[in-house]
C-alpha positions as CSV (number, residue, x, y, z in Angstrom):
1,X,205.0,36.5,126.4
2,X,206.6,34.1,124.0
3,X,204.6,30.9,123.3
4,X,201.2,32.3,124.3
5,X,198.4,32.4,121.7
6,X,197.8,36.1,121.0
7,X,194.1,35.6,120.6
8,X,193.7,33.6,123.8
9,X,195.5,36.3,125.8
10,X,195.3,39.6,123.8
11,X,196.8,42.7,125.2
12,X,194.6,44.7,122.8
13,X,192.6,43.0,120.1
14,X,193.3,44.9,117.0
15,X,193.3,42.2,114.4
16,X,189.6,41.4,114.0
17,X,190.1,39.5,110.8
18,X,192.4,37.0,112.5
19,X,190.0,36.6,115.3
20,X,187.0,35.9,113.0
21,X,189.1,33.4,111.1
22,X,190.0,31.6,114.3
23,X,186.3,31.7,115.4
24,X,185.3,30.1,112.0
25,X,187.9,27.4,112.5
26,X,186.4,26.6,115.9
27,X,182.9,26.3,114.5
28,X,181.6,29.7,115.6
29,X,178.8,31.1,113.5
30,X,180.4,34.5,112.8
31,X,177.1,35.9,111.4
32,X,175.7,35.5,115.0
33,X,178.8,37.3,116.3
34,X,178.4,40.2,114.0
35,X,174.7,40.6,115.0
36,X,175.3,39.8,118.7
37,X,172.8,42.2,120.2
38,X,169.7,40.6,118.6
39,X,170.9,37.1,119.5
40,X,171.8,38.2,123.1
41,X,168.2,39.6,123.5
42,X,166.8,36.3,122.3
43,X,169.0,34.4,124.7
44,X,167.9,36.6,127.6
45,X,164.3,36.0,126.7
46,X,164.8,32.2,126.7
47,X,166.5,32.4,130.1
48,X,163.7,34.5,131.5
49,X,161.2,31.9,130.2
50,X,163.1,29.0,131.7
51,X,163.3,30.8,135.0
52,X,159.6,31.5,135.0
53,X,158.8,27.9,134.2
54,X,160.9,26.7,137.2
55,X,159.2,29.2,139.5
56,X,155.7,28.2,138.6
């Protein structure tokens, strides 16, 4: 659709370089994005620890 941001509403994201540039402009640490699995595991561990502290 004309006028819509192609990165906000992608049909199929094929231009990863453009996406990374936009993420950097918005303050995203792209190194974290590139190694997302390790950071996701760390986040899940922190969530589990917070839940456990609330249950106890």
